[in-house]
C-alpha positions as CSV (number, residue, x, y, z in Angstrom):
1,M,-149.2,-6.5,265.0
2,T,-145.4,-7.5,264.2
3,D,-144.6,-9.1,260.8
4,D,-143.9,-12.5,262.7
5,T,-147.4,-12.3,264.4
6,A,-149.1,-11.4,261.1
7,R,-147.4,-14.3,259.4
8,L,-148.3,-16.7,262.1
9,T,-152.1,-15.5,262.1
10,E,-152.1,-16.1,258.4
11,L,-150.7,-19.5,258.7
12,A,-153.1,-20.4,261.5
13,K,-156.1,-19.5,259.3
14,R,-154.8,-21.1,256.2
15,R,-153.6,-24.4,257.8
16,G,-156.5,-24.9,260.2
17,F,-155.1,-23.9,263.6
18,F,-157.6,-21.2,264.5
19,F,-159.8,-18.5,263.0
20,Q,-162.5,-16.1,263.9
21,S,-165.9,-17.7,264.4
22,S,-169.0,-16.9,262.5
23,E,-167.2,-15.2,259.6
24,A,-170.0,-15.9,257.4
25,Y,-172.0,-13.4,259.4
26,G,-169.2,-10.8,259.8
27,G,-167.5,-12.6,262.7
28,V,-167.8,-11.9,266.4
29,A,-164.9,-10.4,268.4
30,G,-163.5,-12.6,271.1
31,F,-164.8,-15.9,269.8
32,Y,-162.5,-18.3,267.9
33,V,-162.8,-21.6,266.2
34,Y,-159.9,-24.3,266.5
35,G,-159.6,-25.9,263.1
36,P,-158.5,-29.5,262.6
37,E,-154.9,-28.9,263.4
38,G,-155.5,-26.3,266.2
39,A,-158.1,-28.6,268.0
40,T,-155.7,-31.5,268.3
41,L,-152.8,-29.1,269.3
42,K,-155.0,-27.7,272.1
43,E,-156.1,-31.2,273.2
44,N,-152.6,-32.4,273.2
45,V,-151.5,-29.3,275.4
46,Q,-154.3,-30.1,277.7
47,D,-153.4,-33.9,278.0
48,A,-149.8,-32.8,278.8
49,W,-151.1,-30.6,281.5
50,R,-153.3,-33.4,283.0
51,D,-150.2,-35.7,282.9
52,R,-148.0,-33.4,284.9
53,F,-150.4,-31.5,287.3
54,V,-153.2,-34.1,287.9
55,R,-151.9,-37.8,287.3
56,R,-148.2,-37.2,288.5
57,E,-149.3,-35.1,291.5
58,G,-152.0,-37.6,292.5
59,H,-154.8,-35.0,292.2
60,M,-158.5,-35.6,291.2
61,E,-160.3,-34.0,288.3
62,I,-163.9,-33.0,287.9
63,E,-166.1,-31.4,285.5
64,S,-168.6,-28.8,286.6
65,P,-171.4,-26.9,284.7
66,N,-170.6,-23.7,282.8
67,V,-173.6,-22.0,284.2
68,M,-174.0,-21.4,287.9
69,P,-176.7,-19.7,290.0
70,E,-176.3,-16.0,291.2
71,P,-175.6,-16.8,294.9
72,V,-172.4,-18.6,293.9
73,F,-171.0,-15.3,292.5
74,E,-172.4,-13.1,295.2
75,A,-170.4,-15.2,297.7
76,S,-167.2,-15.2,295.5
77,G,-167.4,-11.5,295.1
78,H,-167.6,-11.5,291.3
79,L,-171.0,-9.6,291.3
80,D,-169.3,-6.6,293.1
81,G,-165.7,-6.7,292.0
82,F,-165.1,-8.5,288.8
83,D,-164.7,-5.4,286.7
84,D,-162.5,-3.8,284.0
85,M,-162.1,-0.1,283.3
86,I,-164.3,1.2,280.3
87,I,-164.2,4.5,278.6
88,E,-166.6,5.5,275.8
89,C,-165.7,7.6,272.8
90,P,-168.2,10.7,272.8
91,E,-168.1,10.8,268.9
92,C,-168.3,7.3,267.6
93,G,-169.6,5.6,270.7
94,T,-167.0,2.8,270.7
95,S,-166.0,1.4,274.1
96,H,-162.4,0.8,275.1
97,R,-160.5,-0.6,278.1
98,A,-159.1,2.5,279.6
99,D,-156.1,0.7,281.1
100,H,-155.1,-0.8,277.7
101,L,-155.3,2.8,276.1
102,V,-152.8,3.9,278.8
103,E,-150.5,0.8,278.2
104,D,-150.6,1.1,274.6
105,N,-149.7,4.8,274.5
106,T,-147.5,5.3,277.4
107,D,-144.5,3.7,279.2
108,I,-146.8,2.4,281.9
109,E,-146.9,-1.4,282.0
110,E,-149.6,-2.4,284.6
111,A,-152.3,0.2,284.3
112,E,-154.8,-2.2,285.6
113,S,-153.6,-1.7,289.1
114,I,-153.9,2.1,288.9
115,P,-157.1,3.7,290.6
116,I,-159.6,5.0,288.1
117,P,-159.1,8.7,289.0
118,E,-155.4,8.5,288.2
119,V,-156.2,6.7,284.9
120,E,-158.6,9.6,284.0
121,D,-155.7,12.1,284.8
122,I,-153.2,10.0,282.6
123,I,-155.7,10.1,279.7
124,A,-156.0,13.8,279.9
125,E,-152.3,14.5,280.5
126,E,-151.1,12.3,277.7
127,D,-153.9,13.6,275.2
128,L,-155.1,10.0,274.5
129,V,-157.5,9.6,271.7
130,C,-160.0,7.1,270.5
131,P,-158.2,4.5,268.5
132,T,-161.2,4.1,266.3
133,C,-162.0,7.8,265.2
134,G,-159.2,9.9,266.8
135,T,-161.5,11.9,269.0
136,E,-159.8,13.3,272.2
137,L,-160.8,11.4,275.3
138,A,-159.7,13.9,278.0
139,G,-162.5,14.6,280.4
140,E,-164.5,11.4,279.6
141,S,-165.4,9.3,282.6
142,V,-163.8,5.8,283.3
143,D,-166.1,3.4,284.8
144,D,-166.2,-0.1,286.1
145,F,-167.7,-2.7,283.8
146,N,-168.6,-6.2,285.1
147,L,-167.3,-8.9,282.9
148,M,-169.8,-11.7,283.5
149,F,-172.3,-13.0,281.0
150,E,-175.7,-13.1,282.7
151,T,-178.6,-15.6,281.8
152,N,-181.7,-17.0,283.3
153,I,-181.9,-20.6,284.6
154,G,-185.3,-21.8,283.6
155,P,-188.3,-19.8,282.2
156,G,-188.8,-16.3,283.4
157,S,-186.3,-14.2,285.3
158,S,-186.7,-15.5,288.8
159,S,-183.5,-17.7,288.8
160,P,-180.7,-15.5,287.4
161,G,-177.4,-17.2,286.6
162,Y,-174.1,-16.5,285.0
163,L,-171.6,-18.2,282.7
164,R,-168.7,-19.0,284.9
165,P,-165.9,-16.5,284.6
166,E,-163.4,-19.0,285.9
167,T,-163.5,-22.8,286.4
168,A,-162.3,-22.4,290.1
169,Q,-165.8,-21.8,291.5
170,G,-167.0,-25.1,290.4
171,M,-164.3,-26.7,292.5
172,F,-164.9,-24.4,295.6
173,V,-168.6,-24.7,295.6
174,E,-168.4,-28.7,295.4
175,F,-165.8,-28.8,298.3
176,P,-168.2,-30.4,300.8
177,R,-168.7,-33.4,298.5
178,L,-165.1,-33.4,297.2
179,K,-163.6,-33.6,300.8
180,E,-165.6,-36.9,301.1
181,Y,-163.9,-38.4,298.2
182,A,-160.6,-37.4,299.8
183,R,-161.9,-39.0,303.1
184,G,-161.4,-35.7,304.8
185,Q,-157.7,-36.0,304.7
186,L,-155.5,-32.9,303.7
187,P,-153.7,-32.0,301.5
188,F,-155.6,-33.0,298.3
189,G,-155.9,-31.3,295.0
190,V,-158.9,-30.9,292.6
191,A,-158.3,-30.0,288.9
192,Q,-160.6,-28.9,286.0
193,V,-160.1,-28.2,282.4
194,G,-162.9,-26.3,280.6
195,A,-164.4,-23.1,279.2
196,A,-164.8,-19.9,281.0
197,Y,-166.6,-16.7,279.7
198,R,-165.8,-13.0,280.3
199,N,-167.5,-10.2,278.4
200,E,-164.3,-8.4,277.5
201,I,-164.6,-4.8,276.6
202,S,-162.2,-5.0,273.7
203,P,-161.0,-8.5,272.8
204,R,-157.8,-8.4,270.7
205,K,-154.6,-10.1,269.7
206,G,-156.2,-13.4,268.5
207,L,-156.2,-16.0,271.2
208,I,-154.6,-13.6,273.7
209,R,-157.9,-12.0,274.9
210,L,-161.0,-13.8,274.3
211,R,-164.6,-13.8,275.5
212,E,-164.8,-17.5,275.6
213,F,-161.6,-19.4,276.6
214,A,-160.2,-22.5,278.1
215,Q,-158.6,-22.8,281.5
216,A,-156.7,-25.6,283.3
217,E,-156.9,-24.9,286.9
218,L,-155.8,-26.7,290.0
219,E,-157.1,-25.9,293.6
220,H,-154.7,-27.6,296.1
221,F,-156.3,-27.6,299.5
222,I,-153.8,-27.7,302.3
223,D,-153.5,-27.3,306.2
224,P,-151.5,-24.2,306.4
225,E,-150.0,-25.3,309.8
226,T,-148.7,-28.8,308.9
227,D,-148.7,-29.4,305.1
228,E,-145.5,-28.5,303.4
229,P,-144.6,-29.0,299.6
230,P,-141.8,-31.3,298.5
231,L,-139.5,-28.4,297.8
232,S,-136.5,-30.6,297.4
233,Q,-137.8,-32.0,294.2
234,V,-137.5,-28.4,292.6
235,E,-135.0,-26.6,294.7
236,D,-132.3,-26.7,292.0
237,V,-134.6,-25.6,289.2
238,E,-133.3,-22.2,287.8
239,V,-136.0,-19.6,287.0
240,T,-136.0,-16.1,285.9
241,L,-137.9,-14.0,288.4
242,Y,-139.1,-10.3,288.1
243,S,-140.1,-9.4,291.6
244,A,-142.3,-6.6,292.7
245,A,-139.3,-4.8,294.3
246,A,-137.4,-5.0,290.9
247,Q,-140.4,-3.6,289.0
248,A,-140.6,-0.7,291.4
249,D,-136.9,0.1,290.8
250,D,-136.3,2.2,287.7
251,D,-133.1,0.0,287.1
252,G,-134.7,-3.2,288.2
253,E,-134.3,-6.3,285.9
254,P,-135.5,-9.8,286.2
255,T,-133.0,-12.2,288.1
256,S,-132.0,-15.7,287.5
257,M,-131.9,-17.9,290.6
258,T,-132.9,-21.3,291.8
259,I,-136.2,-22.0,293.5
260,G,-134.2,-23.0,296.7
261,D,-132.4,-19.5,296.8
262,A,-135.6,-17.7,296.0
263,V,-137.3,-19.3,299.0
264,A,-134.4,-18.8,301.3
265,E,-134.0,-15.2,300.3
266,D,-137.8,-14.6,300.6
267,V,-138.1,-13.5,297.0
268,I,-141.0,-16.0,296.8
269,A,-143.1,-15.7,300.0
270,S,-145.1,-18.9,299.8
271,D,-143.2,-22.4,299.6
272,W,-146.2,-23.8,297.8
273,V,-146.2,-21.2,295.1
274,A,-142.5,-21.7,294.8
275,Y,-143.0,-25.4,294.4
276,Y,-145.4,-25.0,291.6
277,L,-143.2,-22.5,289.8
278,G,-140.5,-25.1,289.8
279,V,-142.7,-27.8,288.6
280,A,-144.3,-25.6,285.8
281,K,-141.0,-24.3,284.5
282,D,-140.0,-27.8,283.1
283,W,-143.4,-28.5,281.9
284,Y,-143.4,-25.2,279.8
285,A,-140.2,-26.3,278.2
286,R,-141.7,-29.7,277.6
287,I,-144.6,-28.4,275.5
288,G,-142.4,-26.0,273.5
289,V,-142.3,-22.6,275.3
290,D,-139.0,-20.9,274.6
291,M,-137.2,-20.5,278.0
292,D,-135.2,-17.6,276.5
293,R,-138.6,-15.8,276.1
294,F,-140.0,-16.7,279.5
295,R,-140.2,-15.3,283.1
296,Y,-142.1,-15.3,286.3
297,R,-143.4,-11.9,287.3
298,Q,-144.6,-11.1,290.8
299,H,-147.8,-9.1,291.2
300,N,-147.1,-5.8,292.8
301,E,-149.0,-4.3,295.5
302,G,-151.6,-2.4,293.4
303,E,-152.6,-5.6,291.4
304,L,-152.5,-8.2,294.2
305,A,-155.9,-9.6,294.9
306,H,-157.0,-8.8,298.4
307,Y,-157.3,-12.5,299.3
308,A,-153.9,-13.5,297.8
309,A,-150.7,-13.6,300.2
310,D,-148.5,-14.1,297.1
311,C,-149.1,-14.2,293.5
312,W,-146.8,-14.8,290.4
313,D,-147.5,-14.8,286.7
314,A,-145.8,-16.9,284.2
315,E,-145.1,-14.6,281.2
316,A,-144.0,-15.4,277.6
317,E,-142.7,-12.8,275.2
318,I,-144.6,-12.7,271.9
319,G,-144.1,-9.9,269.4
320,G,-142.3,-7.7,271.9
321,D,-145.0,-7.9,274.4
322,W,-144.9,-10.0,277.7
323,I,-148.1,-12.0,277.9
324,E,-149.4,-13.7,281.0
325,I,-150.0,-17.4,280.4
326,T,-150.5,-18.7,284.0
327,G,-151.2,-17.2,287.4
328,F,-149.9,-18.9,290.6
329,A,-151.6,-17.7,293.7
330,Y,-151.7,-18.5,297.5
331,R,-155.4,-17.7,298.1
332,G,-155.5,-18.4,301.8
333,D,-159.0,-19.6,303.2
334,Y,-160.8,-16.7,301.4
335,D,-162.8,-18.8,299.0
336,L,-164.0,-21.5,301.4
337,S,-164.7,-19.2,304.1
338,K,-166.9,-17.0,301.8
339,H,-168.9,-20.0,300.5
340,G,-169.2,-21.3,304.1
341,E,-170.7,-17.9,305.1
342,Y,-173.2,-17.8,302.3
343,A,-174.1,-21.5,301.7
344,D,-175.9,-24.1,303.9
345,E,-173.0,-26.7,303.8
346,D,-169.8,-27.1,305.8
347,F,-166.6,-26.0,304.2
348,T,-164.3,-27.2,306.8
349,V,-162.5,-30.4,307.5
350,F,-162.0,-32.2,310.8
351,K,-158.4,-32.2,311.9
352,Q,-157.8,-35.1,314.3
353,Y,-155.5,-34.4,317.3
354,D,-152.7,-36.9,318.0
355,D,-154.0,-36.9,321.7
356,P,-157.2,-35.6,323.0
357,I,-156.9,-32.3,324.9
358,T,-158.9,-30.8,327.7
359,V,-159.8,-27.1,327.2
360,E,-162.0,-24.5,328.8
361,R,-164.9,-23.3,326.7
362,A,-167.1,-20.3,327.1
363,T,-170.8,-21.0,326.5
364,V,-174.2,-19.1,326.6
365,D,-177.6,-20.3,327.0
366,P,-179.7,-17.3,326.5
367,D,-183.1,-16.9,328.3
368,M,-185.4,-16.6,325.2
369,S,-188.3,-15.8,327.4
370,Y,-186.4,-12.5,328.1
371,L,-184.9,-12.0,324.6
372,G,-188.1,-12.6,322.7
373,P,-190.2,-9.9,324.2
374,E,-187.3,-7.6,324.6
375,F,-185.9,-7.8,321.0
376,G,-188.7,-9.2,319.0
377,G,-187.7,-10.5,315.6
378,D,-184.0,-9.8,316.4
379,A,-184.0,-12.2,319.3
380,A,-182.4,-15.1,317.4
381,A,-179.7,-12.8,316.0
382,V,-179.0,-11.5,319.4
383,A,-178.6,-15.1,320.7
384,D,-176.2,-15.8,317.9
385,A,-174.2,-12.7,318.4
386,L,-173.9,-13.5,322.2
387,E,-172.5,-17.0,321.4
388,A,-170.0,-15.5,318.9
389,L,-168.9,-13.0,321.5
390,A,-168.5,-15.7,324.2
391,E,-166.2,-17.7,321.9
392,R,-163.8,-14.7,321.1
393,D,-164.0,-12.5,324.3
394,R,-165.3,-14.0,327.5
395,A,-164.1,-11.1,329.4
396,A,-167.1,-9.1,327.9
397,F,-169.4,-11.0,330.2
398,E,-167.6,-9.9,333.4
399,G,-169.9,-7.0,334.1
400,D,-173.6,-6.7,334.8
401,E,-174.5,-6.2,331.2
402,V,-173.0,-7.2,327.8
403,T,-173.5,-5.4,324.5
404,V,-173.6,-7.0,321.0
405,E,-174.2,-5.6,317.6
406,V,-176.9,-6.8,315.3
407,D,-177.3,-5.2,311.8
408,G,-175.4,-2.3,312.9
409,D,-177.6,-1.6,316.0
410,E,-176.2,-2.2,319.6
411,K,-178.2,-4.6,321.8
412,T,-177.6,-4.6,325.6
413,V,-178.5,-7.7,327.6
414,P,-178.2,-8.4,331.3
415,V,-175.5,-11.0,331.8
416,E,-177.7,-13.0,334.1
417,K,-180.1,-13.5,331.0
418,T,-177.3,-14.8,328.7
419,G,-176.7,-18.0,330.6
420,F,-172.9,-17.4,330.4
421,G,-170.6,-20.0,331.8
422,V,-167.2,-21.7,331.3
423,E,-166.8,-25.5,331.3
424,E,-164.1,-28.0,330.7
425,V,-164.5,-30.1,327.6
426,T,-162.3,-32.8,326.0
427,E,-161.6,-32.3,322.4
428,S,-160.3,-35.0,320.0
429,G,-159.9,-32.4,317.1
430,E,-161.0,-29.3,315.5
431,H,-162.6,-28.0,312.3
432,I,-160.4,-26.1,310.1
433,T,-160.9,-24.2,306.8
434,P,-158.2,-25.3,304.4
435,H,-156.0,-22.9,302.5
436,V,-155.9,-22.9,298.7
437,V,-153.0,-22.9,296.4
438,E,-153.9,-22.2,292.8
439,P,-152.0,-22.6,289.7
440,S,-154.4,-21.4,286.8
441,F,-153.3,-21.9,283.2
442,G,-154.8,-20.1,280.3
443,V,-154.9,-22.9,277.5
444,D,-155.6,-20.7,274.6
445,R,-152.7,-18.4,275.5
446,L,-150.4,-21.5,276.0
447,V,-151.4,-22.7,272.5
448,Y,-150.7,-19.4,271.0
449,T,-147.4,-19.0,272.8
450,V,-146.3,-22.5,271.7
451,L,-147.2,-21.7,268.1
452,A,-145.4,-18.3,268.3
453,H,-142.3,-19.8,269.9
454,S,-142.0,-22.7,267.5
455,Y,-142.6,-20.6,264.4
456,R,-139.4,-20.1,262.2
457,E,-138.4,-19.6,258.6
458,D,-135.2,-21.1,257.3
459,E,-133.6,-22.3,254.1
460,V,-134.4,-25.6,252.5
461,S,-131.6,-28.2,252.4
462,E,-130.0,-28.5,249.0
463,E,-131.0,-32.1,248.8
464,E,-134.7,-31.2,249.2
465,S,-134.8,-28.0,247.2
466,E,-137.0,-28.2,244.2
467,T,-135.2,-25.4,242.4
468,D,-131.6,-24.3,241.8
469,D,-132.1,-21.4,244.1
470,E,-130.0,-22.3,247.2
471,D,-132.1,-19.6,249.2
472,E,-135.3,-21.4,248.8
473,E,-137.1,-20.9,252.1
474,R,-139.4,-23.0,254.2
475,T,-141.9,-22.3,257.2
476,V,-141.4,-24.6,260.1
477,L,-143.4,-25.1,263.3
478,S,-140.8,-27.0,265.6
479,L,-143.6,-28.2,267.9
480,P,-142.5,-31.0,270.3
481,P,-143.8,-34.3,269.1
482,E,-145.9,-34.7,272.3
483,V,-148.1,-31.9,271.3
484,A,-147.9,-31.7,267.5
485,P,-151.3,-32.3,265.8
486,K,-149.8,-35.2,263.7
487,T,-146.9,-37.3,264.7
488,V,-146.0,-38.6,261.3
489,A,-147.1,-38.0,257.7
490,V,-147.0,-40.9,255.2
491,F,-146.3,-40.4,251.4
492,P,-146.1,-42.5,248.4
493,L,-143.1,-41.3,246.2
494,M,-145.7,-41.4,243.4
495,A,-149.4,-42.4,243.4
496,K,-149.0,-45.3,240.9
497,D,-147.3,-48.8,240.5
498,G,-148.9,-49.8,243.8
499,L,-147.1,-47.2,245.8
500,G,-150.2,-45.5,246.8
501,E,-151.8,-48.7,247.9
502,R,-148.8,-49.6,250.1
503,A,-148.4,-46.2,251.6
504,R,-152.2,-46.4,252.6
505,E,-151.4,-49.7,254.3
506,V,-148.6,-48.3,256.3
507,A,-150.7,-45.2,257.3
508,D,-153.3,-47.4,258.5
509,E,-151.0,-49.7,260.4
510,L,-149.5,-46.6,262.2
511,R,-153.0,-45.4,263.1
512,A,-153.8,-48.7,264.5
513,A,-150.6,-48.5,266.6
514,G,-152.0,-45.1,268.2
515,F,-150.3,-42.6,266.1
516,E,-152.0,-39.4,264.6
517,V,-151.2,-39.8,260.9
518,A,-151.5,-37.6,258.0
519,Y,-151.7,-39.0,254.3
520,D,-150.6,-37.0,251.3
521,E,-150.1,-38.0,247.7
522,S,-150.7,-34.6,246.1
523,G,-147.7,-32.7,244.4
524,S,-144.0,-33.4,244.6
525,I,-142.3,-34.9,247.6
526,G,-140.6,-31.5,248.4
527,R,-143.9,-29.8,248.5
528,R,-145.4,-32.4,250.7
529,Y,-142.5,-32.0,253.1
530,R,-143.0,-28.3,253.2
531,R,-146.7,-28.6,253.9
532,Q,-145.9,-30.9,256.9
533,D,-143.2,-28.7,258.2
534,E,-145.7,-25.8,258.1
535,V,-148.1,-27.5,260.4
536,G,-145.4,-29.0,262.8
537,T,-145.5,-32.7,261.8
538,P,-142.1,-34.0,263.3
539,F,-141.7,-37.0,261.1
540,C,-142.4,-38.0,257.4
541,V,-142.4,-41.5,256.0
542,T,-142.1,-42.1,252.4
543,V,-142.9,-45.2,250.5
544,D,-140.9,-45.7,247.4
545,Y,-140.0,-48.4,244.8
546,D,-137.4,-49.8,247.3
547,T,-140.2,-50.5,249.8
548,L,-141.8,-52.8,247.2
549,E,-138.5,-54.8,247.2
550,D,-137.2,-54.8,250.8
551,D,-140.1,-53.5,252.9
552,T,-138.2,-50.4,254.1
553,V,-139.3,-46.8,254.1
554,T,-137.6,-43.4,254.4
555,V,-138.1,-41.6,257.7
556,R,-137.4,-37.8,257.5
557,D,-137.0,-35.5,260.6
558,R,-138.6,-32.1,260.4
559,D,-136.1,-30.0,262.1
560,S,-132.8,-31.4,260.9
561,T,-134.2,-32.8,257.6
562,A,-132.0,-35.9,258.2
563,Q,-133.3,-39.2,256.7
564,A,-132.9,-42.8,257.4
565,R,-134.1,-46.2,256.1
566,V,-136.3,-48.2,258.6
567,G,-138.0,-51.5,258.1
568,I,-141.8,-51.4,258.2
569,G,-141.9,-54.0,260.9
570,D,-139.9,-51.8,263.2
571,L,-141.5,-48.5,262.1
572,A,-144.0,-48.1,265.0
573,A,-141.4,-48.8,267.6
574,Q,-138.9,-46.5,266.1
575,L,-141.4,-43.7,265.9
576,R,-142.4,-44.1,269.5
577,A,-138.7,-43.8,270.5
578,L,-138.4,-40.7,268.2
579,R,-141.5,-39.2,269.8
580,A,-140.3,-39.8,273.2
581,G,-136.8,-38.3,272.4
582,E,-135.1,-41.6,273.1
583,T,-133.3,-41.5,269.7
584,S,-133.0,-39.4,266.6
585,V,-133.3,-40.0,263.0
586,A,-129.7,-39.3,262.5
587,D,-128.9,-42.3,264.9
588,L,-131.2,-44.7,263.2
């Protein structure tokens, strides 16, 4: 942990941003509580996300359950493939993520994409030891560990379920209903903000790796043949791209280029992914991510999901490490096709043709009086296999017999018993399985990034210093006003002579006007300024003796410490303009 990270963690706990849960019982790794300041900051980040990726894009938002039945995750592949590498110390019994051990103790950056046998070899070759007790780990097996939390739905164990490891499945599973709300018209997007759960082997780095965490995910359903993103809106956005090719090159470095050039040069394979990279870049800056410590990194071949045609991670630099904060993936039709295969609903949409077309269609009408006695319980499966074969390969029916496969066994049927034929039909459209574009944001990591990138220490201005020491320091969270937990703090110069009463009235008026307001009358004005700087409050309002005479107050800016007098009657309007960036305190 770097010094800056340690100071930020201490501030977060002391000032009520976040802290480990259940500390009265020793704490539980991977679970954190957002305090009064942190809960509001998190909610503001989520609201800013909704504004940009839901409301402004014209998408819909849902809220699905945290617990889902086992068949959902059998269809999605989570039961078989949602694993991390685990290695257990033979001496102390502590479990560790094997890929993290490799990354922390070698120059290898993406060990997660390396096959398990190679990870075992690296651990032996590098003489890696248990971080807890120092025991050598060479020769210890590295195994797959499924990350899902299992539970039972209802009494007994007959209905197993799981806490969702991502919010996405709730949107995929409900697609048959959601497409009705979209009137069956592509493209349309479905968003969800909520909790997800992963039983991490070794949670670490505060909010970076949790067992319960928040996601803001968008599933954008498109027709891959006709739907195109509005690239013109983002083609001039300049981004820093760390491509898979650059990562594979020993001298490869991230490159700065526009979205338009990245698409034209095939650096970004998917136009849809490129569009969302452009949209998201400006949004990150809007919520306080430092663009000098930000990049997009392309998944290399070893870590690219089998269903993803292209995937990029938004990464932020914190304490010398690059942290993934968002994944942008083109998922194809994998998700809807899998649920369509396992579930009893239709996961397609009907695509209307401009003009009806006449086509030849191969059909079968099997003689079940023959299939039944011949194949017994497999008769229906043989009939289905014949139908599927006729659709994809009518030439297979040109001989006297046709062979299909059922549960790994070949079944041969006389063609005359299949009822095979070809007929002309007029079609007005076809059923297609939409493709999915998915930007998936880690809310907790975004919150941590915004805090880390806004944290700074500087010297107090001479006018505000409470000592003769010109080097007096202050801690500042330079949070954008849109996401700061409090927009304004109201102080009386002193808590006497009616100043306290008037200050409370001003605070109440600002709350009624829709502002998040802090009120503080404890200690000197300088100390109160310092407290608000430390929690990121962008503006402070001081009620003094002049206020009682002319109904004006002093407005102070957090970052510049500039001050101006403002009439109370204009205060709410001026604060709105300040919050929106339409003016500055220096201009008042």
